[in-house]
N, C-alpha and C positions, 0 to 999 in steps of 0.2 A: 632464754634465748632461740630457741630449733622452733619452739611458735611465733617468734617475732621474724625467722627468715623465712617458714615459710608463708605468713603474712606479706613480707616484699616481695616473697618471689611470684605470688596470686598477683598484684599490684600490678607487678610487674608484666607480666602474663595478658591481662586483659588492658592495659593500657597498649600494650602490642598488637591487641587482637581490634582493637579501635582505629589506631593507625593506619591496618592493615586495611579493614573497612574504610577509611576515607579513602583511602587509595583506590581502592577497586571502586568505589561511586564515583569517584574524578577520573576514574578512566573508563567508567559506564558511560559516563555523563558527554565523555568525545565521541565515542561510539553511537552512542543512542541518540545525540540531539544535535555536537555542535556537526558534526561529519554529513549525515542527510541534512543539513538546514545549508552548510556550505555550497553541497552538489546540485541542492534546490536553485541556490541563489543562480548558481555557475548556466545551468540549463535554461532558466531564465532569462537572463543575459545574450545565452550566445542566442535563441532562438529568438530575440529581437534583433537582433546585428547582424544576421546570417541566415539565409534560408534553405538551410540543410535541411528540414521535413520536408521542402517539394526535391530535393536531390534524390531523396529517400523514398518519397512517395510515386516519383515517377517510373518508379521501379517495376512498380503494381498495376499500372494503366496499361491500357495498348490503346495509343489513339488512334490506330485504321478500326480497330473494331469497336472503340469508344468502351472498353467491359475490363473491370477489374479484375485484377490476379484469379479473386475468389468472392463469386455472387451471393450476397446478403439474404440467407434464407434460414427462418429458426425451423424449419422442416427438412432439411436436407442434413445428409450424413454429418458434414462439416456443422453448420447450425447447430444441432443437437449437441454435437460433440464439445464443439469450442464455445456454445452458448446458454442452450438450455440446461443441458445435465449437469456444467459445472455450478450456475444458481442452484438448482436442486438440491446437490450436495453439500454445498455451501449454508443454505437453509437448515439441512437433517442433522450437519453437524453443531450450528447454532443451537438447535433442539435439543443436543444430547447434554451440551456446556451447560445448558440451560439447569436442564433436569439434576446432572450431577453439582451444581451448584446450589440446587434445592435439599437435595439430598446427596451425599458423597458414598454412599452403597445403595445399590437395587439388585436386590437377590445377590448371585454372585461377581456382579461387574461391581467392580471396586476403582475410584478414581487415585490415582496418585498425588495428583494436585489438592491443596487447599482450596478453602471458599474465596479468598482472599486472590489468587491466581486463577480463579475460573471467572471473578467476578472482572477480573483485567480484562482477560479473552474477551468477554461479551461487551464491555466497552470497545476495545478495539474493531471487532467486527461491525458493531454498530455503527459509533464515533467517525471513523475513518471514509465508507462509501455516501456518510451523510454530511460531511464537508465538502467532498467532491461535488455532491448534488448540488449546494449550495453554488458554489463557484460557477458550476455549467450553468446556474441558471441566472447566475448575476456580467457573465463575462462576453454573451453573446457571439461566440466563435462559431463560425460556419463548421462544418465537417468538409472534409476533400472533396466528396462526392458531391457536394450542392457549389462548390465553385467554380467560377466560369472556364481555371484552364483544363478541368475534365469535364466539362461540355455540362455539367450540373447546372447552370444558371448564367444571370448576371453578374453574382458578388467575387467580387475580386478576392485574391489571397490578403487576409489580413493577418497580422501577430496577437497576440492576447490583448497587449496595449492599445492596438489601433482599431479591435472590435467592442471594446467596454463603451465606447459612443454611441446612443443611437442613430441611423444613418435612415433619413426621411424613407420611407415607401418600400425598404429593405425590412425581412423576415429576420428574426431575431435565434439565433439556434443554440444548441446548448452543448457542444460539440470541445468543450476544453473544462475540468482536463479529462484522463479518460474513466468515466464511471463505470463499465463494466469491467474493468482490468482491475479496479479498487475493491473489487469483492474479494479477487485472490489474492491483491497485497495486505486485504486487513489480516493475512495469517500470521503476517509478523509478528502479532501475540503472542505466536507459538513459539518464538526463537525467543522472547523476553521474557516466559514466564516458564522455560524449561528450566532444569533443576541443575544439570552437568554440564560442559561445552559441549559435547557430542550431540545431547536433545538441540542445544542452540542452534549449534550448526543445520541441523537437520530439521528445525523450523523454520531457519533463515531462509534455507533450498525451499523447501516447500515454499514459500510466502514466493520468491521470487520466482521460480518455474510456473506455478499456478498463475500468477499473474500476468507474467510474459506471455504464455501461451494464450490466455485471453485477450491479452491488449496485441497479440501478432494478428489474431484471427479477426480484430477487428481494422487495423491496419489494409493487410490484402483486400479486404469486402468496401475499403473506402472510407471508413467512420472516425480514422483517427490518424493523428500524424505521429512520429516518434517520440516527441516531447511531451506531448498528453499523456504516453504511459509512463514514462520517465518523471513526469511531475508525480504522478496518482502512486508511482512506487516512491517516489522520494521522501512523497507529504506520507504517505503510509508509514512509511518506516520513522518521519519524524516525532506523526503524531503518537505510534508503538513506544517510540522510547522515552517519550516525557510522561507517557500515562505509567511506566516502566519505571521512571524516576519518582513519581508522583508514589506509588505503593511501594515504594523499597523494596522490591521485587528481591535484590541483593540477599538481605537481610532476612527474609520474609519467607521461611524452610515450611 
């Protein structure tokens, strides 16, 4: 009799844990996939209907001197800080993750994450910038510094959908979405690979801060509009969330 009671209690606990797991998985799906997807659609629609990008970009360009607030120069202190060094650090980080994915202990250094989570982070670091590069190559959006409004040539401002068709005699640029910032936003994998809530918040903050700093530098130099950076951020969030859902990271400890 006692054994039957213990067995029924065990079955009940297992069923309860399964229900909690399903609820957590559904709530994770909302935050990781549906929320960034919805925000992405809003940004895309807003950038097509309202030229808020130009209003913001005007603040970074001096019409009298015909200069951007920041001169794009990879060798300048700002260029090194916000363009060159972040790329180097991201490359070092990706190499370290790869090493730990191959072997989780190197001497005294031990990684707290299992191989599944490490492979997930590597995929985020590889797939997010790759998808952004594909979009840049196919949409043909001109950089702010290349349009007539900012004395960069004869090309007028066009939204993403207006830029996709080929225009005779015009050079096709690769200005959408923000490629440089996508490397920083690829760190969204840290948020979804973390084992606890505090780690997830830190990972989310690291990804947003790093990507926004890299993207803001490009905006100040006339290389991207605000919507370009927002789209890269939301795409990175969405891809990292989809991969986390596929890898079932909530249940993979």
